[in-house]
DSSP file (Angstrom, degrees, kcal/mol; ACC not computed):
  #  RESIDUE AA STRUCTURE BP1 BP2  ACC     N-H-->O    O-->H-N    N-H-->O    O-->H-N    TCO  KAPPA ALPHA  PHI   PSI    X-CA   Y-CA   Z-CA
    1    1 A M              0   0    0      0, 0.0     2,-0.4     0, 0.0     0, 0.0   0.000 360.0 360.0 360.0 132.6    0.0    0.1    0.1
    2    2 A Y        -     0   0    0      0, 0.0     2,-0.4     0, 0.0     0, 0.0  -0.766 360.0-176.9 -92.4 127.4    1.1    3.4   -0.9
    3    3 A T        -     0   0    0     -2,-0.4     3,-0.0     0, 0.0     0, 0.0  -0.989  30.5-105.4-133.3 142.2    1.1    6.3    1.5
    4    4 A K        -     0   0    0     -2,-0.4     2,-0.9     1,-0.1     3,-0.0  -0.142  31.9-120.3 -55.6 141.7    2.0   10.0    1.0
    5    5 A N        +     0   0    0      1,-0.2    -1,-0.1     2,-0.1     4,-0.1  -0.798  38.7 168.8 -87.2 115.5    5.3   11.1    2.4
    6    6 A N        -     0   0    0     -2,-0.9    -1,-0.2     2,-0.3     3,-0.1   0.350  55.9-106.8-104.6   0.2    4.2   13.8    4.9
    7    7 A G  S    S+     0   0    0      1,-0.3     2,-0.3    -3,-0.0    -2,-0.1   0.411  86.2 112.3  87.9  -6.1    7.8   14.0    6.5
    8    8 A S        +     0   0    0      4,-0.1    -1,-0.3     5,-0.0     4,-0.3  -0.739  51.8  42.3-101.5 152.4    6.9   12.3    9.6
    9    9 A G  S  > S-     0   0    0     -2,-0.3     4,-2.0     3,-0.1     5,-0.1   0.155  90.7 -87.6  93.8 149.0    8.1    8.9   10.6
   10   10 A E  H  > S+     0   0    0      1,-0.2     4,-2.4     2,-0.2     5,-0.2   0.878 123.2  50.2 -64.6 -39.9   11.6    7.5   10.3
   11   11 A N  H  > S+     0   0    0      1,-0.2     4,-2.5     2,-0.2    -1,-0.2   0.843 111.6  48.2 -61.1 -37.7   11.3    6.1    6.8
   12   12 A N  H  > S+     0   0    0     -4,-0.3     4,-2.5     2,-0.2    -1,-0.2   0.868 110.4  51.2 -73.8 -36.8   10.0    9.3    5.4
   13   13 A V  H  X S+     0   0    0     -4,-2.0     4,-2.5     2,-0.2    -2,-0.2   0.942 113.6  46.3 -62.4 -47.0   12.8   11.4    7.2
   14   14 A I  H  X S+     0   0    0     -4,-2.4     4,-3.0     1,-0.2     5,-0.2   0.941 112.1  49.3 -63.6 -46.6   15.4    9.1    5.7
   15   15 A Q  H  X S+     0   0    0     -4,-2.5     4,-2.9     1,-0.2    -1,-0.2   0.907 110.9  50.1 -59.8 -40.7   13.9    9.2    2.2
   16   16 A N  H  X S+     0   0    0     -4,-2.5     4,-2.2     2,-0.2    -1,-0.2   0.925 110.6  49.9 -65.0 -41.2   13.7   13.0    2.3
   17   17 A R  H  X S+     0   0    0     -4,-2.5     4,-2.5     2,-0.2    -2,-0.2   0.956 112.3  48.3 -62.0 -48.9   17.4   13.2    3.4
   18   18 A F  H  X S+     0   0    0     -4,-3.0     4,-2.6     1,-0.2     5,-0.2   0.924 110.4  51.6 -56.6 -43.2   18.3   10.8    0.5
   19   19 A T  H  X S+     0   0    0     -4,-2.9     4,-2.3     1,-0.2    -1,-0.2   0.863 110.8  46.9 -64.4 -34.4   16.3   12.8   -1.9
   20   20 A A  H  X S+     0   0    0     -4,-2.2     4,-2.4     2,-0.2    -1,-0.2   0.870 110.1  53.7 -64.8 -39.4   18.0   16.0   -0.9
   21   21 A Y  H  X S+     0   0    0     -4,-2.5     4,-2.5    -5,-0.2    -2,-0.2   0.903 110.4  46.8 -56.9 -46.7   21.4   14.3   -1.1
   22   22 A L  H  X S+     0   0    0     -4,-2.6     4,-3.2     1,-0.2     5,-0.3   0.939 111.5  51.7 -70.1 -45.0   20.6   13.2   -4.7
   23   23 A L  H  X S+     0   0    0     -4,-2.3     4,-2.3    -5,-0.2    -1,-0.2   0.889 110.3  48.3 -53.7 -41.3   19.4   16.7   -5.7
   24   24 A T  H  X S+     0   0    0     -4,-2.4     4,-2.7     2,-0.2    -1,-0.2   0.935 113.2  48.9 -62.2 -45.4   22.6   18.2   -4.3
   25   25 A A  H  X S+     0   0    0     -4,-2.5     4,-2.7     1,-0.2    -2,-0.2   0.912 111.2  47.1 -58.8 -46.9   24.6   15.7   -6.2
   26   26 A I  H  X S+     0   0    0     -4,-3.2     4,-2.4     1,-0.2    -1,-0.2   0.918 112.3  51.3 -61.0 -43.1   22.9   16.2   -9.4
   27   27 A H  H  X S+     0   0    0     -4,-2.3     4,-1.8    -5,-0.3    -2,-0.2   0.899 112.9  44.5 -64.0 -39.3   23.2   20.0   -9.1
   28   28 A R  H  X S+     0   0    0     -4,-2.7     4,-2.3     2,-0.2    -2,-0.2   0.908 113.1  50.9 -63.7 -44.0   26.9   19.9   -8.4
   29   29 A K  H  X S+     0   0    0     -4,-2.7     4,-2.0     1,-0.2    -2,-0.2   0.869 111.9  48.7 -58.4 -44.7   27.5   17.4  -11.2
   30   30 A K  H  X S+     0   0    0     -4,-2.4     4,-2.6     2,-0.2    -1,-0.2   0.876 110.8  49.0 -61.6 -45.3   25.6   19.7  -13.5
   31   31 A A  H  X S+     0   0    0     -4,-1.8     4,-2.6     2,-0.2    -2,-0.2   0.929 113.1  47.9 -62.3 -47.0   27.5   22.8  -12.4
   32   32 A T  H  X S+     0   0    0     -4,-2.3     4,-1.7     2,-0.2    -2,-0.2   0.866 111.6  50.5 -61.3 -39.5   30.8   20.9  -12.9
   33   33 A Y  H  X S+     0   0    0     -4,-2.0     4,-3.1     2,-0.2    -2,-0.2   0.950 112.0  45.8 -60.9 -57.4   29.7   19.7  -16.3
   34   34 A L  H  X S+     0   0    0     -4,-2.6     4,-2.4     1,-0.2    -2,-0.2   0.882 110.4  54.5 -57.1 -41.8   28.7   23.1  -17.5
   35   35 A G  H  X S+     0   0    0     -4,-2.6     4,-2.1     2,-0.2    -1,-0.2   0.861 109.3  47.4 -65.2 -37.1   31.9   24.7  -16.2
   36   36 A A  H  X S+     0   0    0     -4,-1.7     4,-2.9     2,-0.2     5,-0.2   0.885 110.6  51.7 -69.0 -37.5   34.0   22.3  -18.1
   37   37 A C  H  X S+     0   0    0     -4,-3.1     4,-2.0     2,-0.2    -2,-0.2   0.921 111.5  47.0 -63.3 -39.2   32.0   22.8  -21.1
   38   38 A N  H  X S+     0   0    0     -4,-2.4     4,-2.1     2,-0.2    -2,-0.2   0.891 111.6  50.9 -56.4 -47.8   32.5   26.6  -20.8
   39   39 A K  H  X S+     0   0    0     -4,-2.1     4,-1.2     1,-0.2    -2,-0.2   0.898 113.0  46.3 -59.7 -47.3   36.2   26.2  -20.2
   40   40 A R  H >X S+     0   0    0     -4,-2.9     4,-1.1     1,-0.2     3,-0.5   0.919 109.4  53.6 -63.3 -42.3   36.5   24.0  -23.3
   41   41 A R  H 3< S+     0   0    0     -4,-2.0     3,-0.4     1,-0.2    -2,-0.2   0.873 105.9  53.8 -65.8 -37.1   34.5   26.3  -25.4
   42   42 A E  H 3< S+     0   0    0     -4,-2.1    -1,-0.2     1,-0.2    -2,-0.2   0.750 111.9  45.5 -64.5 -27.4   36.8   29.2  -24.4
   43   43 A M  H << S+     0   0    0     -4,-1.2     2,-0.3    -3,-0.5    -1,-0.2   0.609 101.4  80.1 -93.1 -10.4   39.8   27.2  -25.5
   44   44 A E  S  < S-     0   0    0     -4,-1.1     3,-0.0    -3,-0.4     0, 0.0  -0.622  79.8-117.3 -94.2 152.2   38.4   26.0  -28.9
   45   45 A L        -     0   0    0     -2,-0.3     2,-0.1     1,-0.1    -2,-0.1  -0.651  40.5-103.2 -85.3 145.5   38.2   27.8  -32.2
   46   46 A P        -     0   0    0      0, 0.0    -1,-0.1     0, 0.0    -5,-0.0  -0.404  30.4-171.7 -70.8 146.8   34.7   28.4  -33.4
   47   47 A T        +     0   0    0     -2,-0.1    -2,-0.0    -3,-0.0     3,-0.0   0.577  55.2  98.6-111.5 -16.9   33.5   26.1  -36.2
   48   48 A D  S >> S-     0   0    0      1,-0.1     4,-2.8     2,-0.0     3,-0.7  -0.622  74.3-133.0 -77.9 128.9   30.1   27.8  -37.1
   49   49 A P  H 3> S+     0   0    0      0, 0.0     4,-1.8     0, 0.0     5,-0.2   0.789 104.6  53.1 -58.7 -29.5   30.6   30.0  -40.1
   50   50 A D  H 3> S+     0   0    0      2,-0.2     4,-1.6     1,-0.2     5,-0.1   0.839 110.0  48.8 -71.3 -31.9   28.8   32.9  -38.6
   51   51 A D  H <> S+     0   0    0     -3,-0.7     4,-2.3     2,-0.2     5,-0.3   0.921 109.4  55.2 -69.5 -41.3   31.0   32.7  -35.4
   52   52 A I  H  X S+     0   0    0     -4,-2.8     4,-2.5     1,-0.2     5,-0.2   0.911 109.0  44.5 -55.5 -42.8   34.1   32.6  -37.7
   53   53 A V  H  X S+     0   0    0     -4,-1.8     4,-2.8    -5,-0.2    -1,-0.2   0.898 113.6  51.1 -74.6 -31.4   33.3   35.7  -39.6
   54   54 A S  H  X S+     0   0    0     -4,-1.6     4,-1.7     2,-0.2    -2,-0.2   0.884 112.9  45.3 -71.6 -32.9   32.4   37.6  -36.3
   55   55 A V  H  X S+     0   0    0     -4,-2.3     4,-1.6     2,-0.2    -2,-0.2   0.895 115.0  48.1 -75.6 -39.0   35.7   36.6  -34.7
   56   56 A L  H  X S+     0   0    0     -4,-2.5     4,-2.9    -5,-0.3     5,-0.2   0.940 111.0  51.6 -55.7 -48.7   37.6   37.5  -38.0
   57   57 A D  H  X S+     0   0    0     -4,-2.8     4,-1.7     1,-0.3    -2,-0.2   0.843 108.3  50.0 -63.1 -37.3   35.8   40.7  -38.1
   58   58 A A  H  X S+     0   0    0     -4,-1.7     4,-0.7     2,-0.2    -1,-0.3   0.838 111.5  50.1 -63.2 -38.6   36.7   41.5  -34.4
   59   59 A M  H  < S+     0   0    0     -4,-1.6     3,-0.5     2,-0.2    -2,-0.2   0.913 112.8  44.7 -74.5 -40.1   40.3   40.8  -35.2
   60   60 A V  H  < S+     0   0    0     -4,-2.9    -2,-0.2     1,-0.2    -1,-0.2   0.852 115.7  48.4 -71.9 -29.8   40.5   43.0  -38.3
   61   61 A N  H  < S+     0   0    0     -4,-1.7    -1,-0.2    -5,-0.2    -2,-0.2   0.517  87.8 106.3 -91.7  -4.2   38.6   45.9  -36.6
   62   62 A S  S  < S-     0   0    0     -4,-0.7     6,-0.1    -3,-0.5    -3,-0.0  -0.454  79.8-104.1 -74.7 151.1   40.8   45.8  -33.5
   63   63 A A        -     0   0    0      4,-0.1    -1,-0.1    -2,-0.1    -2,-0.0  -0.295  30.7-113.4 -69.6 154.6   43.3   48.7  -33.0
   64   64 A G  S    S+     0   0    0      1,-0.2    -1,-0.1    -3,-0.1    -2,-0.1   0.887 110.5  31.2 -51.2 -47.7   46.9   47.9  -33.7
   65   65 A D  S    S+     0   0    0      2,-0.1    -1,-0.2     3,-0.0     3,-0.1   0.626  98.0 101.7 -97.0 -13.2   48.4   48.3  -30.3
   66   66 A A  S    S-     0   0    0      1,-0.1     2,-0.0     3,-0.0    -4,-0.0  -0.367  87.0 -93.2 -71.3 159.0   45.3   47.2  -28.4
   67   67 A P        -     0   0    0      0, 0.0    -4,-0.1     0, 0.0    -1,-0.1  -0.338  51.0 -91.7 -67.7 146.6   45.3   43.7  -27.1
   68   68 A S        -     0   0    0      1,-0.2    -9,-0.1    -3,-0.1    -4,-0.0  -0.313  26.1-141.9 -59.6 141.8   43.7   41.0  -29.4
   69   69 A P  S    S+     0   0    0      0, 0.0    -1,-0.2     0, 0.0   -10,-0.1   0.632  98.0  31.8 -84.2 -13.2   40.0   40.6  -28.6
   70   70 A F  S    S-     0   0    0    -15,-0.1     2,-0.9   -12,-0.1    -2,-0.0  -0.720  83.5-150.4-141.0  93.1   40.4   36.9  -29.2
   71   71 A P        +     0   0    0      0, 0.0     3,-0.0     0, 0.0     8,-0.0  -0.504  26.5 164.5 -69.9 105.8   43.9   35.6  -28.3
   72   72 A L        +     0   0    0     -2,-0.9     2,-0.5     1,-0.1   -27,-0.0   0.781  53.9  61.9 -84.1 -32.2   44.5   32.7  -30.6
   73   73 A F        -     0   0    0      1,-0.1    -1,-0.1     2,-0.1     6,-0.0  -0.810  47.4-169.8-113.9 132.8   48.2   32.3  -30.2
   74   74 A E  S    S+     0   0    0     -2,-0.5     2,-0.7    -3,-0.0    -1,-0.1   0.727  74.9  88.5 -78.1 -20.9   50.4   31.5  -27.2
   75   75 A N     >  -     0   0    0      1,-0.2     4,-2.1     2,-0.0     3,-0.2  -0.728  62.1-163.7 -83.3 112.1   53.5   32.5  -29.3
   76   76 A D  H  > S+     0   0    0     -2,-0.7     4,-2.9     1,-0.2     5,-0.2   0.876  88.4  59.3 -64.2 -40.4   54.1   36.2  -28.8
   77   77 A A  H  > S+     0   0    0      2,-0.2     4,-2.2     1,-0.2    -1,-0.2   0.867 107.4  42.8 -50.3 -45.1   56.4   36.2  -31.8
   78   78 A L  H  > S+     0   0    0      2,-0.2     4,-2.2    -3,-0.2     5,-0.2   0.951 112.8  52.5 -71.9 -44.5   53.7   34.9  -34.2
   79   79 A E  H  X S+     0   0    0     -4,-2.1     4,-2.4     1,-0.2     5,-0.2   0.951 113.2  47.0 -54.4 -44.9   51.0   37.3  -32.7
   80   80 A E  H  X S+     0   0    0     -4,-2.9     4,-0.9     1,-0.2    -1,-0.2   0.928 110.4  50.6 -57.2 -42.9   53.6   40.2  -33.3
   81   81 A A  H  < S+     0   0    0     -4,-2.2     4,-0.4     1,-0.2    -1,-0.2   0.846 110.1  50.8 -66.3 -32.6   54.3   39.1  -36.8
   82   82 A L  H >< S+     0   0    0     -4,-2.2     3,-0.8     1,-0.2    -1,-0.2   0.831 105.7  55.3 -74.2 -33.0   50.6   39.0  -37.5
   83   83 A Q  H 3< S+     0   0    0     -4,-2.4    -1,-0.2     1,-0.2    -2,-0.2   0.689  99.4  62.9 -67.0 -18.3   50.1   42.6  -36.1
   84   84 A K  T 3< S+     0   0    0     -4,-0.9    -1,-0.2    -5,-0.2    -2,-0.2   0.734  90.9  88.7 -84.3 -15.7   52.8   43.8  -38.6
   85   85 A L  S <  S-     0   0    0     -3,-0.8     2,-0.1    -4,-0.4    -3,-0.0  -0.360  90.0-101.2 -69.3 158.1   50.4   42.7  -41.4
   86   86 A S     >  -     0   0    0      1,-0.1     4,-3.0    -2,-0.1     5,-0.3  -0.405  33.9-111.6 -69.6 156.0   47.9   44.9  -42.9
   87   87 A Q  H  > S+     0   0    0      1,-0.2     4,-2.5     2,-0.2     5,-0.2   0.939 118.6  47.9 -54.7 -48.5   44.3   44.3  -41.8
   88   88 A R  H  > S+     0   0    0      1,-0.2     4,-2.7     2,-0.2    -1,-0.2   0.942 114.5  45.7 -56.7 -50.3   43.2   42.9  -45.2
   89   89 A D  H  > S+     0   0    0      1,-0.2     4,-2.5     2,-0.2    -1,-0.2   0.873 113.2  50.9 -66.8 -37.8   46.3   40.5  -45.4
   90   90 A R  H  X S+     0   0    0     -4,-3.0     4,-2.2     2,-0.2    -1,-0.2   0.885 110.9  49.6 -64.3 -39.0   45.8   39.4  -41.8
   91   91 A Y  H  X S+     0   0    0     -4,-2.5     4,-3.0    -5,-0.3     5,-0.3   0.961 113.3  44.8 -60.1 -56.1   42.1   38.6  -42.5
   92   92 A I  H  X S+     0   0    0     -4,-2.7     4,-1.9     1,-0.2     5,-0.3   0.902 114.5  48.3 -62.8 -42.3   42.9   36.7  -45.5
   93   93 A F  H  X S+     0   0    0     -4,-2.5     4,-2.8     2,-0.2     5,-0.4   0.934 115.7  43.7 -61.6 -47.7   45.8   34.7  -43.8
   94   94 A L  H  X>S+     0   0    0     -4,-2.2     4,-2.3    -5,-0.2     5,-1.0   0.920 115.4  48.1 -65.7 -47.0   43.8   33.8  -40.7
   95   95 A A  H  X5S+     0   0    0     -4,-3.0     6,-1.9    -5,-0.2     4,-0.6   0.891 120.1  37.8 -67.8 -37.1   40.6   32.9  -42.7
   96   96 A H  H  X5S+     0   0    0     -4,-1.9     4,-1.1    -5,-0.3    -2,-0.2   0.936 123.5  39.5 -79.7 -52.3   42.5   30.7  -45.1
   97   97 A A  H  <5S+     0   0    0     -4,-2.8    -3,-0.2    -5,-0.3    -2,-0.2   0.926 128.0  27.3 -69.1 -46.1   45.0   29.2  -42.7
   98   98 A L  H  <5S+     0   0    0     -4,-2.3    -3,-0.2    -5,-0.4    -1,-0.1   0.899 133.3  29.2 -82.5 -41.0   42.7   28.6  -39.6
   99   99 A Y  H  <<S-     0   0    0     -5,-1.0    -3,-0.2    -4,-0.6    -2,-0.2   0.337  94.0-127.2-113.7   9.6   39.4   28.2  -41.1
  100  100 A Q     <  +     0   0    0     -4,-1.1     2,-0.4    -6,-0.2    -4,-0.2   0.827  45.8 165.8  59.2  30.4   40.1   26.7  -44.6
  101  101 A R        -     0   0    0     -6,-1.9    -1,-0.2    -9,-0.1    -2,-0.1  -0.691  35.0-121.8 -80.0 126.8   38.1   29.4  -46.4
  102  102 A D     >  -     0   0    0     -2,-0.4     4,-2.0     1,-0.1     3,-0.3  -0.271  14.2-112.9 -74.4 160.3   39.0   29.2  -50.1
  103  103 A F  H  > S+     0   0    0      1,-0.2     4,-2.8     2,-0.2     5,-0.2   0.805 112.5  59.0 -55.8 -34.0   40.3   32.0  -52.1
  104  104 A G  H  > S+     0   0    0      2,-0.2     4,-2.3     1,-0.2    -1,-0.2   0.940 108.9  46.8 -71.0 -44.1   37.2   32.4  -54.3
  105  105 A N  H  > S+     0   0    0     -3,-0.3     4,-2.2     2,-0.2    -2,-0.2   0.929 115.7  44.8 -57.9 -48.8   34.9   33.1  -51.1
  106  106 A L  H  X S+     0   0    0     -4,-2.0     4,-1.7     2,-0.2     6,-0.2   0.860 111.9  53.0 -64.9 -36.4   37.5   35.5  -49.7
  107  107 A A  H  X>S+     0   0    0     -4,-2.8     5,-2.1    -5,-0.2     4,-0.8   0.919 110.5  45.7 -72.9 -42.6   37.9   37.2  -53.0
  108  108 A S  H  <5S+     0   0    0     -4,-2.3     3,-0.5    -5,-0.2    -2,-0.2   0.907 113.1  51.0 -64.9 -37.9   34.2   37.8  -53.4
  109  109 A E  H  <5S+     0   0    0     -4,-2.2    -1,-0.2     1,-0.2    -2,-0.2   0.793 118.5  36.7 -63.7 -31.0   33.9   39.1  -49.8
  110  110 A L  H  <5S-     0   0    0     -4,-1.7    -1,-0.2    -5,-0.1    -2,-0.2   0.367 113.5-111.0-105.1   3.4   36.7   41.5  -50.1
  111  111 A G  T  <5S+     0   0    0     -4,-0.8    -3,-0.2    -3,-0.5     2,-0.2   0.765  75.0 126.3  64.8  34.2   36.1   42.6  -53.8
  112  112 A L      < -     0   0    0     -5,-2.1    -1,-0.2    -6,-0.2     2,-0.1  -0.581  63.6-104.1-102.0 168.9   39.3   40.9  -55.2
  113  113 A T     >  -     0   0    0     -2,-0.2     4,-1.9     1,-0.1     5,-0.2  -0.418  38.0-106.4 -83.1 172.6   40.0   38.5  -57.8
  114  114 A Y  H >> S+     0   0    0      1,-0.2     4,-2.4     2,-0.2     3,-0.5   0.977 123.6  48.1 -61.7 -52.4   40.8   34.8  -56.9
  115  115 A Q  H 3> S+     0   0    0      1,-0.2     4,-3.1     2,-0.2     5,-0.3   0.874 107.2  55.0 -59.8 -37.7   44.4   35.5  -57.8
  116  116 A G  H 3> S+     0   0    0      1,-0.2     4,-1.9     2,-0.2    -1,-0.2   0.857 110.0  45.4 -65.5 -34.3   44.5   38.6  -55.8
  117  117 A A  H <X S+     0   0    0     -4,-1.9     4,-1.7    -3,-0.5    -1,-0.2   0.886 114.5  48.9 -64.3 -43.3   43.3   36.8  -52.6
  118  118 A A  H  X S+     0   0    0     -4,-2.4     4,-2.2     1,-0.2     5,-0.3   0.885 110.8  49.7 -68.7 -38.4   45.7   34.0  -53.2
  119  119 A T  H  X S+     0   0    0     -4,-3.1     4,-2.8    -5,-0.2     5,-0.3   0.936 110.2  50.5 -70.7 -40.7   48.6   36.4  -53.8
  120  120 A A  H  X S+     0   0    0     -4,-1.9     4,-2.1    -5,-0.3    -2,-0.2   0.864 110.9  52.6 -63.0 -30.0   47.8   38.4  -50.4
  121  121 A Y  H  X S+     0   0    0     -4,-1.7     4,-1.6     2,-0.2    -2,-0.2   0.934 112.8  40.1 -60.2 -53.4   47.7   35.1  -48.7
  122  122 A H  H  X S+     0   0    0     -4,-2.2     4,-2.8     2,-0.2    -2,-0.2   0.814 115.3  53.0 -69.8 -35.7   51.2   34.0  -50.0
  123  123 A R  H  X S+     0   0    0     -4,-2.8     4,-2.7    -5,-0.3    -1,-0.2   0.961 111.1  45.3 -65.3 -47.3   52.6   37.4  -49.5
  124  124 A A  H  X S+     0   0    0     -4,-2.1     4,-2.2    -5,-0.3    -2,-0.2   0.880 112.5  54.3 -65.7 -31.5   51.3   37.5  -45.8
  125  125 A R  H  X S+     0   0    0     -4,-1.6     4,-2.2     2,-0.2    -1,-0.2   0.905 108.6  47.6 -64.0 -49.6   52.7   34.0  -45.4
  126  126 A Q  H  X S+     0   0    0     -4,-2.8     4,-2.9     2,-0.2     5,-0.2   0.889 110.6  51.6 -63.4 -40.1   56.1   35.1  -46.6
  127  127 A K  H  X S+     0   0    0     -4,-2.7     4,-2.4     2,-0.2    -2,-0.2   0.925 111.0  47.2 -57.5 -44.3   56.1   38.1  -44.3
  128  128 A I  H  X S+     0   0    0     -4,-2.2     4,-2.6     2,-0.2     5,-0.2   0.895 112.5  50.9 -63.9 -42.3   55.3   36.0  -41.3
  129  129 A K  H  X>S+     0   0    0     -4,-2.2     4,-2.1     1,-0.2     5,-0.9   0.903 112.3  45.9 -60.7 -42.6   58.0   33.6  -42.4
  130  130 A D  H  <5S+     0   0    0     -4,-2.9    -2,-0.2     2,-0.2    -1,-0.2   0.921 112.9  50.7 -67.6 -42.0   60.6   36.4  -42.7
  131  131 A T  H  <5S+     0   0    0     -4,-2.4    -2,-0.2     1,-0.2    -1,-0.2   0.933 115.2  41.9 -63.3 -47.6   59.6   37.9  -39.4
  132  132 A L  H  <5S-     0   0    0     -4,-2.6    -1,-0.2     2,-0.2    -2,-0.2   0.807  99.4-137.7 -65.8 -32.6   59.9   34.6  -37.6
  133  133 A G  T  <5S+     0   0    0     -4,-2.1     2,-0.3     1,-0.3    -3,-0.2   0.685  71.2  81.2  76.7  20.2   63.1   33.7  -39.4
  134  134 A R  S   <S-     0   0    0     -5,-0.9    -1,-0.3     0, 0.0    -2,-0.2  -0.927  89.9 -72.0-147.0 175.8   62.0   30.0  -39.9
  135  135 A N        -     0   0    0     -2,-0.3     2,-0.4    -3,-0.1    -5,-0.0  -0.458  39.6-169.3 -75.0 135.8   59.8   27.9  -42.2
  136  136 A V              0   0    0     -2,-0.2    -7,-0.1     1,-0.1    -8,-0.0  -0.999 360.0 360.0-117.9 126.5   56.1   28.4  -41.8
  137  137 A K              0   0    0     -2,-0.4    -1,-0.1    -8,-0.0    -2,-0.0   0.474 360.0 360.0-109.2 360.0   53.9   25.8  -43.7
């Protein structure tokens, strides 16, 4: 026979404590999981095309001596080499190298020809290579 748990009696008190324990454990596990997801999300590069464009736009529109709005690189020399590039060349280099955007899309977006976008990418790559003093593939 089923009776309603009204909180009185030894069995009901134990059941209430166990339920409270489970709710607390679930709440803590959920908080830990969401915290880990947020931490992982902060460390990962975006893959959604809309997010990629907004991140690249933020990088292009950032001031030259201001800190990067989206720190992608742990290597200060690489970040300094990227800052030496023009905004357009930096955008083309990062969009192609990091997000595998093809030169045709970049060209139409920036009002260039396919060859112009490809040349800008290779010129930026060469400048970074020269700045770092080693091979960049």
